[in-house]
C-alpha positions in Angstrom: -8.1 11.7 -2.5 -9.0 9.1 -5.2 -7.0 9.5 -8.4 -8.5 12.1 -10.6 -6.8 11.6 -14.2 -6.2 8.5 -16.4 -2.6 9.0 -15.6 -3.1 8.7 -11.8 -5.2 5.7 -12.3 -2.6 3.9 -14.2 0.0 5.0 -11.6 -2.1 3.7 -8.7 -2.9 0.4 -10.6 0.7 -0.3 -11.5 1.7 0.3 -7.9 -1.0 -2.2 -6.8 0.3 -4.6 -9.3 4.0 -4.1 -8.2 3.1 -4.6 -4.6 1.2 -7.9 -5.4 4.0 -9.4 -7.4 6.5 -8.4 -4.6 4.5 -10.0 -2.1 4.4 -13.1 -4.4 8.2 -13.0 -4.8 8.8 -12.5 -1.0 6.5 -15.6 -0.3 8.3 -17.6 -2.9 11.7 -16.6 -1.3 10.6 -17.4 2.2 9.1 -20.7 1.3 12.4 -21.6 -0.6 14.6 -20.8 2.5 12.2 -22.8 4.6 12.3 -25.6 2.3 16.1 -25.6 2.2 16.4 -25.7 5.9 13.8 -28.5 6.2 15.5 -30.6 3.5 19.0 -30.1 5.3 18.0 -31.4 8.7 18.3 -34.9 9.6 15.4 -37.4 8.7 14.8 -38.0 12.6 15.2 -35.6 15.4 18.7 -35.8 16.9 20.6 -34.0 19.7 24.1 -32.7 19.4 24.5 -29.4 21.3 22.3 -27.5 23.8 19.3 -28.6 21.9 18.9 -31.7 24.3 17.6 -29.0 26.9 15.2 -27.6 24.5 13.9 -30.8 23.5 13.3 -31.9 27.1 11.5 -28.6 27.7 9.0 -29.4 24.9 8.4 -32.8 26.2 8.0 -31.6 29.7 5.6 -29.0 28.4 3.5 -31.5 26.6 3.5 -33.7 29.8 2.8 -31.2 32.3 0.3 -29.0 30.2 2.2 -25.7 30.8 5.4 -24.2 29.8 8.3 -25.9 31.5 12.1 -25.3 31.3 14.6 -28.2 31.5 17.3 -27.9 34.1 20.0 -27.6 31.5 18.7 -24.4 30.3 19.1 -20.9 31.5 16.9 -19.1 28.9 13.2 -19.9 29.8 12.3 -21.3 26.2 8.7 -20.8 27.1 7.3 -19.6 23.9 9.5 -22.0 21.9 8.2 -24.8 23.8 4.5 -23.7 23.5 5.1 -23.4 19.7 6.6 -26.6 19.2 4.1 -28.5 21.6 1.1 -27.0 19.7 2.7 -28.2 16.4 3.0 -31.4 17.9 -0.4 -31.6 19.2 -1.8 -30.4 15.6 0.4 -32.9 13.5 1.4 -35.9 15.8 4.8 -35.5 14.3 7.8 -34.4 16.6 9.9 -34.0 13.6 7.4 -31.3 12.3 7.2 -29.9 15.8 10.8 -29.4 16.0 12.5 -29.2 12.5 9.3 -27.8 11.0 9.3 -25.0 13.4 12.9 -24.2 12.8 12.3 -24.3 9.0 9.4 -22.1 9.3 11.2 -19.5 11.4 14.1 -19.4 8.9 11.3 -18.6 6.2 9.7 -15.9 8.5 13.1 -14.4 9.1 14.0 -14.3 5.2 10.5 -12.5 4.7 11.1 -9.7 7.4 14.7 -9.3 6.6 13.6 -8.5 2.9 10.9 -6.1 4.3 13.4 -4.3 6.4 15.7 -3.9 3.5 13.1 -2.7 1.1 11.9 -0.1 3.7 15.6 1.2 3.1 14.7 1.4 -0.5 17.0 -1.2 -1.6 15.7 -2.9 -5.1 14.0 -6.3 -4.5 16.9 -8.3 -6.1 19.4 -6.6 -3.9 17.2 -6.9 -0.9 16.8 -10.6 -1.3 20.6 -11.0 -2.1 21.6 -9.4 1.0 19.1 -11.2 3.1 20.7 -14.4 2.0 24.0 -13.2 3.0 22.7 -12.5 6.5 20.8 -15.6 6.9 23.8 -17.7 5.7 26.6 -16.3 8.1 28.1 -19.0 9.9 26.3 -18.2 13.3 22.8 -18.2 11.6 23.7 -21.5 9.7 24.6 -23.2 12.9 21.4 -21.7 15.0 19.3 -23.2 12.1 20.8 -26.5 12.2 20.1 -27.0 16.0 16.8 -26.7 17.7 16.8 -23.9 20.2 15.5 -20.4 20.9 17.8 -18.4 18.7 15.8 -18.8 15.4 12.6 -17.6 17.3 14.4 -14.9 18.9 16.0 -13.6 15.6 12.7 -13.5 13.7 11.1 -11.9 16.6 14.0 -9.1 16.6 13.5 -8.4 13.0 9.7 -8.0 13.5 10.2 -6.0 16.5 12.5 -3.6 14.9 10.4 -2.9 12.0 7.3 -2.4 14.2 9.2 0.0 16.2 10.5 2.0 13.4 6.8 2.3 12.0 5.1 3.0 15.4 3.1 -0.4 15.2 3.1 -0.9 19.0 0.9 -3.8 19.4 3.0 -5.8 16.9 6.2 -4.8 18.7 4.7 -6.0 21.9 3.7 -9.3 20.5 7.2 -9.8 19.0 8.8 -8.7 22.2 6.7 -11.0 24.5 7.4 -14.0 22.3 11.1 -13.2 22.4 11.6 -12.4 26.1 9.5 -15.5 27.2 12.1 -17.5 25.5 15.3 -15.6 26.1 15.4 -13.0 28.9 17.8 -10.8 27.2 15.0 -9.5 24.9 14.1 -7.3 28.0 16.6 -4.7 26.6 14.6 -4.5 23.4 12.2 -2.0 25.3 15.0 0.6 24.9 14.3 0.7 21.1 10.7 2.0 21.2 11.9 4.4 24.1 14.6 5.5 21.6 12.1 6.1 18.9 9.9 8.3 21.2 13.0 10.3 22.1 13.7 10.8 18.2 10.3 12.1 17.8 10.6 14.4 20.7 14.0 15.7 19.4 12.4 16.3 16.0 9.6 18.4 17.6 7.0 15.9 16.6 6.0 14.9 20.2 6.1 17.0 23.3 8.5 15.9 26.0 6.1 15.4 28.8 4.2 13.0 26.7 7.4 11.3 25.8 8.5 10.9 29.5 5.0 9.5 30.3 5.3 6.9 27.4 8.7 5.9 28.5 7.8 5.3 32.0 4.6 3.3 31.0 6.7 1.2 28.7 9.2 0.5 31.5 6.5 -0.2 34.1 4.6 -2.7 31.7 7.7 -4.3 30.5 8.9 -4.9 34.1 5.6 -6.3 35.3 5.5 -8.7 32.3 9.2 -9.8 32.9 8.4 -10.4 36.7 5.4 -12.2 36.0 7.2 -14.5 33.5 10.0 -15.0 36.2 7.4 -15.9 38.7 5.5 -18.4 36.6 8.4 -20.3 35.0 10.0 -23.0 37.1 13.7 -22.4 38.5 16.3 -24.5 36.8 19.5 -26.0 37.9 21.4 -23.9 35.4 19.8 -20.6 36.5 20.7 -21.3 40.1 24.3 -22.1 39.3 24.8 -19.5 36.7 22.5 -16.5 37.0 23.7 -15.3 40.5 27.1 -14.7 39.0 25.8 -12.0 36.6 25.9 -9.0 38.9 29.3 -10.0 40.4 30.7 -9.5 36.8 30.1 -5.9 37.0 33.4 -5.2 38.8 35.3 -7.7 36.9 37.7 -6.7 33.9 35.7 -9.0 31.7 32.6 -6.6 32.1 34.4 -3.9 30.0 36.1 -6.3 27.7 32.7 -7.9 26.7 31.0 -4.6 26.4 33.8 -3.0 24.2 33.7 -6.0 22.0 30.0 -5.6 21.6 30.5 -1.9 20.7 33.2 -2.8 18.2 30.8 -5.3 16.4 28.3 -2.8 16.3 30.7 -0.2 14.7 31.7 -2.8 12.1 28.1 -3.7 11.3 27.4 0.0 10.8 30.1 0.1 8.2 28.7 -3.0 6.3 25.2 -1.4 6.4 26.5 1.7 4.9 28.3 -0.3 2.1 25.0 -2.2 1.4 23.2 1.2 1.1 26.0 2.8 -1.0 26.0 -0.2 -3.4 22.3 0.0 -3.9 21.2 3.6 -3.7 22.2 7.0 -5.2 23.7 9.1 -2.3 22.0 12.2 -1.5 23.3 15.5 -2.8 23.3 17.2 0.6 26.7 18.2 2.2 27.8 16.8 5.5 26.6 19.3 8.2 28.8 17.7 10.8 32.3 19.1 10.5 33.7 16.8 12.9 32.8 13.8 11.0 36.2 12.5 9.9 37.6 11.9 13.4 34.8 9.3 13.9 35.6 7.7 10.7 39.2 7.2 11.5 38.2 5.9 14.9 35.9 3.5 13.3 38.3 2.4 10.8 40.7 1.5 13.6 38.2 -0.6 15.3 37.5 -2.5 12.3 41.2 -2.9 11.4 41.8 -4.0 15.0 39.1 -6.9 14.6 40.7 -7.8 11.3 44.2 -8.5 12.8 42.8 -9.9 16.0 42.3 -13.8 16.7 38.4 -14.0 16.9 38.9 -16.6 19.6 40.1 -13.9 21.9 37.1 -11.8 21.4 34.5 -14.4 22.1 33.7 -18.1 22.5 32.4 -20.2 19.5 30.3 -23.1 19.5 31.7 -24.0 16.0 35.0 -23.3 14.3 33.4 -21.7 11.1 34.3 -18.0 12.0 38.0 -18.8 12.9 39.0 -21.0 10.1 38.7 -21.7 6.5 35.8 -20.0 4.4 34.2 -18.5 7.6 37.3 -16.7 8.5 37.6 -15.3 5.1 34.1 -14.3 5.2 34.6 -12.4 8.4 37.6 -10.5 6.9 35.6 -9.9 3.8 32.9 -8.2 5.9 35.5 -6.1 7.7 36.8 -4.9 4.3 33.1 -4.0 3.5 32.9 -2.2 6.6 35.8 0.0 5.9 34.4 0.7 2.5 31.1 1.6 4.0 32.8 4.0 6.5 34.9 5.8 3.8 31.9 5.9 1.3 29.3 8.6 1.0 27.7 10.3 3.9 25.3 8.7 6.2 23.9 8.8 9.7 23.0 6.3 12.5 19.5 6.4 14.1 19.6 7.4 17.8 17.0 4.6 18.7 19.2 1.8 17.3 22.5 3.2 18.8 20.9 3.6 22.2 19.5 0.2 22.2 22.9 -1.2 21.1 24.5 0.6 24.0 22.2 -1.1 26.4 22.8 -4.5 25.0 26.6 -3.9 25.2 26.2 -3.3 28.9 24.2 -6.6 29.2 27.0 -8.3 27.3 29.3 -7.1 29.9 27.4 -8.8 32.7 27.8 -12.2 31.0 30.9 -13.9 32.3 31.5 -15.9 29.0 30.6 -13.9 25.7 29.4 -16.5 23.2 29.5 -15.2 19.6 25.7 -15.5 19.2 25.3 -13.2 22.0 26.4 -10.4 19.6 23.4 -11.0 17.2 21.4 -8.2 18.6 24.0 -5.5 18.2 25.1 -6.7 14.8 21.5 -6.6 13.5 20.8 -3.1 15.0 24.2 -1.8 13.5 23.1 -3.1 10.1 19.8 -1.6 10.1 20.7 1.6 11.8 22.2 3.3 8.8 20.5 6.1 6.7 21.9 8.1 3.9 22.3 11.8 4.3 20.5 14.0 1.8 18.4 11.0 1.0 16.5 11.6 -2.5 12.7 11.3 -2.5 12.6 8.3 -4.6 15.3 5.5 -5.2 18.0 6.4 -7.8 20.5 4.2 -9.6 24.0 4.4 -7.9 27.2 4.6 -10.0 27.9 1.4 -11.8 31.1 0.8 -10.0 29.3 0.5 -6.6 26.6 -1.5 -8.2 29.1 -4.0 -9.4 31.0 -4.0 -6.3 27.9 -4.6 -4.2 26.8 -7.7 -6.3 30.2 -9.1 -6.6 30.6 -8.8 -2.6 27.2 -10.6 -2.3 28.1 -13.3 -4.6 31.6 -13.8 -3.0 29.9 -13.9 0.6 27.3 -16.3 -0.5 30.0 -18.7 -2.1 31.9 -18.7 1.2 28.8 -19.4 3.1 27.7 -22.1 0.9 31.1 -23.9 1.8 30.3 -23.5 5.4 26.8 -24.8 5.0 28.4 -28.0 3.4 30.5 -28.6 6.4 27.6 -28.0 8.8 25.6 -30.5 6.8 28.4 -33.1 7.1 28.4 -32.3 11.0 24.7 -32.9 11.0 25.0 -36.2 9.1 27.7 -37.4 11.2 26.0 -36.6 14.5 22.8 -38.3 13.1 24.6 -41.4 12.3 26.2 -41.5 15.7 22.9 -41.2 17.5 21.5 -43.8 15.3 24.3 -46.2 16.2 24.8 -45.4 19.8 21.3 -45.6 21.0 20.4 -49.2 19.7 23.8 -50.2 21.1 22.9 -48.8 24.5 19.4 -50.4 24.5 20.9 -53.8 23.9 23.7 -53.6 26.5 26.2 -53.6 23.7 27.9 -50.3 25.2 27.6 -48.6 28.5 26.8 -45.0 29.0 30.4 -44.3 30.2 31.6 -45.1 26.7 29.8 -42.3 25.0 32.8 -40.0 24.6 32.6 -40.3 20.9 28.6 -39.3 20.7 27.6 -35.6 20.2 27.5 -33.5 23.1 23.8 -33.1 23.3 23.4 -37.0 23.3 25.8 -37.2 26.1 23.8 -34.5 28.0 20.4 -36.4 27.3 21.8 -39.6 28.8 23.9 -38.2 31.7 22.8 -34.6 32.7 19.7 -35.6 34.8 21.8 -38.2 36.7 24.5 -35.5 37.2 22.0 -33.1 38.6 20.7 -35.5 41.0 24.1 -36.6 42.3 27.6 -35.0 41.8 26.2 -31.8 40.5 23.3 -31.2 43.2 25.6 -28.9 45.0 26.4 -26.6 42.1 29.6 -26.7 40.0 29.9 -26.4 36.2 26.8 -27.7 34.6 28.9 -29.4 31.8 30.8 -31.5 34.3 28.8 -34.4 33.6 31.3 -35.4 30.9 33.5 -36.6 33.9 31.3 -39.9 33.6 32.8 -40.5 30.3 35.9 -42.8 29.5 37.9 -40.8 27.0 38.6 -42.5 23.5 36.5 -45.5 24.5 34.8 -45.5 21.1 35.4 -44.3 17.7 33.6 -43.6 14.3 34.8 -44.3 11.1 33.3 -43.1 7.9 33.8 -45.2 4.6 32.2 -45.3 1.3 28.8 -46.9 1.0 30.2 -49.7 -1.3 33.1 -50.6 0.8 33.1 -53.9 2.9 32.4 -54.1 6.6 35.4 -53.3 8.7 37.6 -56.1 10.0 41.1 -56.8 11.2 41.7 -59.1 8.0 41.0 -56.2 5.5 43.0 -53.7 7.6 40.2 -51.4 8.7 40.3 -52.3 12.2 43.3 -52.0 14.5 44.4 -55.0 16.6 42.1 -55.3 19.7 39.4 -53.2 18.1 35.8 -54.4 17.8 33.3 -53.3 15.4 30.0 -52.9 17.3 27.4 -51.5 14.6 27.7 -50.4 11.0 25.1 -48.8 8.9 24.7 -46.7 5.7 23.2 -43.4 5.8 22.9 -40.1 3.8 25.7 -37.8 3.5 25.9 -34.1 2.1 22.4 -34.2 0.6 23.0 -36.4 -2.5 25.6 -38.9 -1.1 25.7 -41.9 1.0 28.4 -43.3 3.5 28.8 -46.3 5.6 29.3 -45.3 9.3 31.1 -47.7 11.7 31.0 -47.8 15.4 34.2 -49.2 16.9 35.4 -50.0 20.3 39.0 -49.2 20.9 41.3 -51.4 22.9 42.5 -50.3 26.4 40.3 -47.2 27.1 41.2 -45.2 30.2 39.0 -45.2 33.1 36.5 -42.2 33.6 37.2 -39.5 36.2 33.9 -40.3 38.0 32.5 -43.8 38.2 28.8 -44.2 36.9 27.2 -46.7 39.1 24.8 -48.7 36.8 22.6 -49.9 39.7 21.8 -46.1 40.3 21.6 -44.9 36.7 18.0 -45.2 35.3 18.8 -44.5 31.6 16.1 -42.8 29.5 15.8 -44.0 26.1 16.4 -41.4 23.3 13.4 -41.8 20.6 14.5 -42.6 17.2 11.2 -42.0 15.4 7.9 -40.1 15.6 6.1 -43.1 17.0 8.9 -43.6 19.9 8.5 -39.8 20.5 4.7 -40.1 20.9 5.3 -43.0 23.3 8.0 -41.2 25.1 5.7 -38.1 25.6 2.9 -40.2 26.7 5.3 -42.0 29.3 5.3 -45.3 27.7 9.0 -45.6 26.8 11.0 -48.2 28.8 14.0 -47.1 30.5 16.8 -49.1 32.0 14.9 -49.5 35.3 12.6 -52.0 33.5 15.5 -54.4 32.3 18.9 -55.4 33.4 21.2 -52.5 33.6 24.0 -52.2 31.1 27.1 -53.7 32.1 29.7 -51.2 33.1 33.0 -51.5 31.2 
């Protein structure tokens, strides 16, 4: 009914105004996050990790006119490649197509993270602050710095969770399709709407027959879409080599180890989510109806404490060192302390749908032979967002001041630790950008040979050597990163100096006897600084395990500008077949 009194009218008007200003604040926050990521990425597209496979997938998608996955990748990356290709078609800029997409997805993630926290009745400042904590953890900072499917996957996960919680199934289906067509593990997300249906049936809000029919329809539709995607996408070398091992892992000890690690991270994330709610909301007045709660709290505390004393490197593999040393390690321990505080705080409950989905993901983690830390993203996000306070009051109420202070102090401490990690990752980006900028012209002119790229970023090595490896030594299988056997160890080194320092020479003591300065250039460093980067050939480098025959190595140029990317996509970039091969050293 429409408002019938002046008071009702004022209340409705104030609510509309608050909603409008909140959307403005959210939009501003999302744009700020996107701009920060955009400004932190290199001035030209580079490769330094698995991103070389994703870039090749985008190029192949543009060239073939259909989604195509590079041989390096096990994930399909179809939706990511299509979105990036569409941006390139619309703008003509490969940097916008790659880094613009990454930055935009960071902004989308910021928006939906705040919306999910606001659904849990957190005040807007607290919701924005904790979204910053989540988006700035080392795993997310690293994934936003490299081009890959995880930023798209993460944004889709947030959208899917909120859509499932609100019963917006069309939106859930769209988010799930975008995610599963880039990373197959999103297939497990279908457990979440099934869990929501079960929750409603248990609460008496839906008949069990209708619930069973809905779950069966969901499973059938999801399976058909998944099978259609698998049939439509090309089969890659990485999938042929790595995917057949998945089901064999079921009988291995690593299955239970990985599954239990996933479960432990879910437990820890639940505690952090409980702390966030406790520091932001007045706990409800209802008493805990579950008399057997305390054994669960003690068990959860034991898990969290075990993680605190364990070496993270024994739990999972890491693409970067920022969880196992320095401020990242401190952040991990801090989060575990918050988890303990959350478990021992006021009463809360965990949504069954989120719990069931997390259990399904833990079983999937068990099938992975190697557990990389970013595989745990799903269970952590589900754990954080699964918590609800018991006896929730009808409207938000101010929590005790001590908890408010603790919450904002923890938030500020974590953001400060993550800012230090962000600075270190920025240094990695700048160093790798300089290496690509130095090595590529040196390769083009024959100043260095591909076998001397041991100093280059892994992704740049892969761009140069992986296609040759797949066609030759790797054709029969084997570890997909064995292309590094073509490299001479320590053939080159990079030295970083002040931008006002003189060029390296033996006379000024900056070159060792027998070393040769190959290239030197000044480039940006940590947002506001500049450094001189020097590419130096060492004396007496050892031979590579495998010989790279230059006569059978048609090297493909790595584009260094938008114009070169346009030429490369159009097939107009020269490669080493059109000129004398680089000499083998």
